[in-house]
Each structure stands twice: as structure tokens, then as C-alpha cells.
N, C-alpha and C positions, 0 to 999 in steps of 0.2 A: 504494499500500499503506500511504502514511502516515495515510490516513482509517480503514482497518481496524485498523492498530496503535492509533490515537487512542481509536477507538471501543471496541476491546476492553479497553484500559486504564482507561478511564473506567467501564464496566461492571463491571470487577473491583474498582476502588476503591468504587464504589457498593454492590456486594454485600457487600464487606468492611465498610463503614460502616454498613450496616443489617442485619448478620448477626442481631443480637439482636432485631430487630424481628418481630412477627407477620407472617402473610402478607398480611392487610388493609393495613395501613399501609405495608408495602413496595410492595404494588401501587399504591396512591395516590400515594406517593412517586415511582415510576418514571414515571407518568404526568406528574406536575408537572415532573420533570425534562426528559422530552420536550417539554413546552409552552414551557420554558425555552430549550431549544437553537431551537425553532421560531422563538419573537421574537427570538433573536440570529441569526435567517436561517442556521442551521446545520442543515438537514434530513438532512443524512446522519447526523450524530450522534443527531438526534431518533430517527432510525428504528432505532437500537440500542437506545434505551430504551423505545420501543414493543414491541419485541421481548420485553425483559425484563417489561413489562406483561402481555403475552400470555402468557407463560410462569407468571407469578405467577397470572393467572386459571385457568390450567390446572390449576395445583396445588391451588388452592382449589375446582375444580370448577365454575366459574362459566359458565353458557352464556350468551354475551354476545347472540346472535341467536336470538331464540325463534320468530320468524315465518319460514316457509319463504320468503315473498316478499323479506323484507330478506335473507336468506341468498344467494338467487339474485342480487340487486342488488349485495350485497357481493362477491360471487364475480366477478361480470362486471367491476365497478370495479377489482378486484384484477389480473385479466388485461390491462384496459386499462394501467392503471399499469406493469405489469410489461413491457409490448411497447413501452414508449416508446423509440424509437430513438435513436441519436445523430446521425444526420443528419435533423432535424426538418423540412426543407424538402421532404422525399419525400412526405409524406402530409398530408391537411388536418387529419385528428385529431390528429396529433402537434404541427403547427403550434399548434393549438387548446390543447393541454396546455402548450406551451411558453409562451404567453402567460399562462395560469393562474399558472404557477411563476415569472413573470418578476420577482415581488417578491424572489426569492431571487438575483438577480444575471443576468450575461449569459453566464456559462458553462454551454454545453450540456452537456458530459459531466457536471458536478456535478449539474445538473438531471435528467439519464437515471439517474444512480446513486440519487439521492434518490427519485425516481419509483418506480424498481423496488424500492427499499428499503421504501416505503409500501405498493407492492402486495403483496410478500412477507408483509408484516406482517397486510395485511388477509386474504389468502389463509389464513395461518395462524389467524386469528380465525374465517374461516368453517369452515374444516376442524374444528377443535375444536368447534365449534357444531353440527356436522351428524354423526349418528350414521352415516348412509349412507357419507359419504367417510371418516370413522373406520375403519369397516368395511374398505372398499376399502384404504385404506392400511395396514393391519394385516396385509395378506396376506405371505406370506414373502418374496416379491420385493422388495418395498418395504422391509419390516425390513431385509433384507441391505443393500439400497441405502443405507439410514440408517446401517448401521455403517460402510460405507465412504466415506460421504460427506464427512468431515471430512478424511480421508487424500487423497481425491480434490480436495478443494478446496485444500490444501496443494500439491498437485504438478501440478495442470493448466496453471497458468501459466508455471512454470519450464520444463515440458516443452513447451509451445507456442511459446517462444521459442528452444528449443533443437532439438528433435526435429521440431517442426511446422513451423517456419519452413525449416529446412533441407530439409526433403521439398518443401515447397511451391516453393523455388528449383530443385530438381531436376525436379519435374514441369514446372514453367513455363520454367525458362531452359535446361534439358538436353534434356529430351524434348518441348518446346513444345507442351504442352496449352494449352488457352485458361484465362482465369483462372477461371472458374466450375469447369471441369473440375479445375483445380489444386487449389483449395480442397476440393473433394469427395475427391479422392485423398488430399490431406494428412490429411483428417478421418480416412479409413480406417486411416491410419497412426498419427495421434496418439491418438485415442480409445481403441482397444484398448490401447495401451501406457500410458496413463494409468491405466485401470481396472486392469490388471494390476499395473502398481506399486503403486496404492491398495490392492489386495487384499494384496499382500505386505506392505506398510508396516502395515497394520491387524493383520495377524496376527503379525508379528516385533517390531514397535515399539510399536505403540499399545496391544495387549492387555497384553504385558508392563509396559509403563509404568504402566497402571491398575491391574495387580495390586500394582506396587513403591508406589504411591502408597496404595492401600488398606491395606498391610502398614505402612507409615508412620504412617498414621492410626490403625491398631490399637496399635501401639507407643506412641506418645505418649499415646494416650488410657488406656491402661493405666498408665503411668507417673504421669499426672495424678491417676488415682484411688487410687494407692498413696501 
């Protein structure tokens, strides 16, 4: 979680520092910072600022990929990077990816995280450049998933290490299921509970917090005008 906290804090400081910038300078500044962290061999933090760059492009309505061929290639590369496994010795393509990113050190887990981060950034770039993909993801089911996704992100790991691990222990140790069956059974417990708690949190904590934040913004905005 240290990387997530560091990345989120740096993005917050960056957005605060560039608050008075126009969108175009902020977009280039985010790209420069991402390249800076790549030079420092810190691809995990670089992925955060690539995300800021993609968001800035979206605000400016810039279509990065005009060609459909380029779009397909970008999407394919995104899925390859996102599927980078922690156990790289299992497949030939993952060993190849590992060799490519060897410049960033020998820590396999950090390579996997960085690879998935870049993959997500490329996928977001492809989605916002494709009218068809944007139309699919604008369906009500995906919009609802987007609303609860942040709460689900916050809850899924604590629930995995509490309810999920305990459920796995019961299935594997007490009921003597196989390892694969135990993981599947654990998922049938962990995933529904995670989604249910994310829905509850989004409705009773996240939404009220957003309303309170907007009320504070309105209040202090009115005070400054006076």
C-alpha cells in the first residue's frame, strides 16, 4: 500500500501545484513528470502520472489514436501488459516481458505492478479514443460498476485477508476441498460480500461525503465572493 499512498499523494501535490495551469500545459507537465520517474527507474509512480495525462487528454477531448489499426494494436498491448503474472517462469511471453523491464531491477512483484499499471493506462487511452468502446462502457451496468468501484477498491483487500482467508481455511482445512476448489469456494463468499459492502459504503458514506464536500465548496466560495 506504500506505493499507492505515495503515488496518490504525489498526484494530489501535482494537481494542487498546477491548479492555475490551463489544461494543455498541465497535460504536458504530467507527461514530463511520468518520463522523469521512468528515468529514475520508478515505473509504478510513472504510471500514476500517465493516468493524469490520459485524464487531461480526456478533458481536452483529444483523440490520441485516430487509426483503427493503431487502436487495435494499443488495446492488444494493454491486455498483454495487464496480464503480466507474478510467476514469470510459467509462460514464455511473461519471461520475455520480464527481460524487457529488467532495467527496472530484479523485483518481480514491482515489475508486475508496473506492467499492469502501464497496461491500464494504455487501455484507458484506447477506450477514450474509440467511440464504440465508449458506447459499450456507457451502458447502465458499467456506469453502476464505476460508481461503486472506488469503495470496492478500498474494501476488497481487507475483506480478502479477513473473510476470504478464513473461508479458504475452512474449505481447505476443515472440509478438505482441493486447493483449486477451496479458492473457487472462497471467491463465491468473498466477492458477493465485497460487492454488497461496497454498495453500502457508496450509498451511506461516499455519497454523503461528496455532498458535504460540495456544500463546503459552495460555502467557502460564497464567503470569498463577499
